[in-house]
C-alpha positions in Angstrom: 7.7 23.0 -14.0 4.8 22.9 -11.6 4.3 20.4 -8.8 2.7 17.1 -9.8 2.0 14.0 -7.9 0.4 11.6 -10.4 1.4 10.0 -13.6 -0.4 8.4 -16.6 0.4 5.3 -18.4 -0.7 4.2 -21.9 0.2 0.6 -22.9 -0.2 -0.6 -26.5 1.9 -3.8 -26.4 5.4 -5.1 -25.7 8.1 -2.7 -27.0 5.5 -0.6 -28.8 6.9 2.9 -29.4 3.4 4.4 -28.6 3.7 3.2 -25.0 3.6 6.3 -22.7 4.7 7.1 -19.2 4.2 10.8 -18.3 3.7 12.9 -15.2 0.4 14.7 -14.8 0.6 18.4 -14.0 -0.2 20.0 -10.7 -3.6 21.0 -12.0 -4.8 17.3 -12.2 -5.5 16.5 -8.6 -7.6 13.3 -9.0 -7.2 9.8 -10.3 -10.1 10.4 -12.7 -8.3 13.4 -14.1 -5.2 11.2 -14.7 -7.4 8.5 -16.3 -9.0 11.1 -18.7 -5.6 12.5 -19.5 -4.4 8.9 -20.3 -7.4 8.5 -22.7 -6.5 11.8 -24.3 -2.9 10.8 -24.8 -3.9 7.4 -26.2 -6.1 9.2 -28.8 -3.3 11.5 -29.7 -0.7 8.9 -30.3 -2.8 6.0 -31.7 -2.0 6.7 -35.3 -4.3 5.7 -38.1 -7.6 7.6 -37.8 -9.4 5.2 -40.2 -9.1 2.0 -38.1 -11.3 1.4 -35.1 -9.9 1.8 -31.6 -10.6 0.1 -28.3 -9.6 2.0 -25.2 -9.6 0.0 -22.0 -9.6 1.7 -18.6 -10.0 0.4 -15.0 -12.0 3.5 -14.1 -15.7 3.2 -14.9 -16.3 6.7 -13.4 -14.0 8.2 -16.0 -15.6 6.4 -18.9 -19.1 7.4 -17.7 -18.1 11.1 -17.2 -16.5 11.1 -20.7 -19.5 9.6 -22.4 -22.1 11.7 -20.6 -20.1 14.9 -21.1 -19.5 14.3 -24.8 -23.3 13.9 -25.3 -23.7 17.2 -23.4 -25.9 15.8 -20.7 -24.4 17.8 -17.8 -21.9 20.6 -17.2 -18.5 19.8 -15.7 -17.6 22.3 -13.0 -13.8 21.7 -12.8 -12.2 23.7 -15.6 -9.2 21.4 -15.9 -11.5 18.3 -16.4 -13.7 20.3 -18.8 -10.6 21.3 -20.9 -9.4 17.6 -21.0 -12.9 16.5 -22.1 -13.0 19.2 -24.8 -9.7 18.0 -26.1 -10.9 14.3 -26.1 -14.0 15.3 -28.0 -11.8 17.1 -30.6 -9.6 14.0 -31.0 -12.7 11.8 -31.4 -14.1 14.1 -34.1 -10.9 13.8 -36.0 -11.2 10.0 -36.2 -13.1 8.5 -39.1 -13.6 5.1 -37.4 -15.4 4.2 -34.2 -13.8 4.3 -30.8 -14.9 1.8 -28.2 -14.5 2.2 -24.4 -14.2 -0.8 -22.2 -14.0 -1.2 -18.4 -11.4 -3.7 -17.2 -11.0 -4.9 -13.6 -8.3 -3.0 -11.7 -5.4 -4.8 -10.1 -6.7 -8.2 -11.2 -3.6 -9.5 -13.1 -4.7 -8.3 -16.6 -1.4 -7.8 -18.3 -2.2 -4.7 -20.3 -3.8 -2.9 -17.3 -0.9 -3.9 -15.0 1.6 -2.6 -17.5 -0.3 0.7 -17.8 -0.4 1.0 -14.0 3.4 0.4 -13.9 3.9 3.1 -16.6 1.8 5.5 -14.6 3.8 4.9 -11.5 7.0 5.5 -13.4 5.6 8.8 -14.7 4.6 9.8 -11.2 8.0 9.0 -9.7 9.8 10.8 -12.6 7.8 13.9 -11.7 8.6 13.6 -8.0 12.3 13.3 -8.7 12.1 16.4 -10.9 10.1 18.3 -8.2 12.6 17.3 -5.4 15.6 18.4 -7.5 13.9 21.7 -8.2 12.9 22.2 -4.6 16.3 21.5 -3.1 18.1 23.5 -5.8 15.9 26.6 -5.0 15.6 26.1 -1.2 17.0 28.7 1.1 20.2 28.2 3.0 20.0 27.4 6.7 20.0 30.8 8.5 22.7 29.6 10.8 25.0 29.1 7.9 24.9 32.7 7.0 27.5 34.8 8.9 26.0 37.4 11.2 26.9 41.0 10.3 26.0 43.6 12.9 25.7 47.2 12.0 27.4 47.9 15.4 31.1 48.7 15.1 33.0 47.4 18.1 36.2 49.1 19.3 37.5 45.6 20.2 38.7 43.3 17.4 37.1 40.0 18.5 34.0 41.4 20.2 30.7 40.5 18.6 27.5 41.8 20.1 24.8 39.2 21.0 22.0 38.8 18.6 
């Protein structure tokens, strides 16, 4: 698993099985990338393609980038963001009903947004715990814990040359 430092959260409602809390990969290095990834995951797990869907995000920048890029108005330079946007466009084309995007205020006590932020934080910390476990499992031993073996053979039993 690669390093990752962010998470995404998708909240549908209390105890809804579609609620998501996942780590973002190391290739997603911005909050906008995490927001776009959350939009993609919401489209993937939403279910019925014949009913309309309202996606709320607290990132107006992500919504604008998505809408402008889907209309083909400008080219996205970052290949990771470009790939996410292509996947979102594919998911939107699969839907038979309309999808609406809405901007909600961030950190303003809106229950759905606060719950999605908590889920994103859980995804982020889950990833960090995995990364730390992997790092410490694969880390090198302290060089002073490794016994020193000299190629020099001493005629004395308990004589060790200086390093």
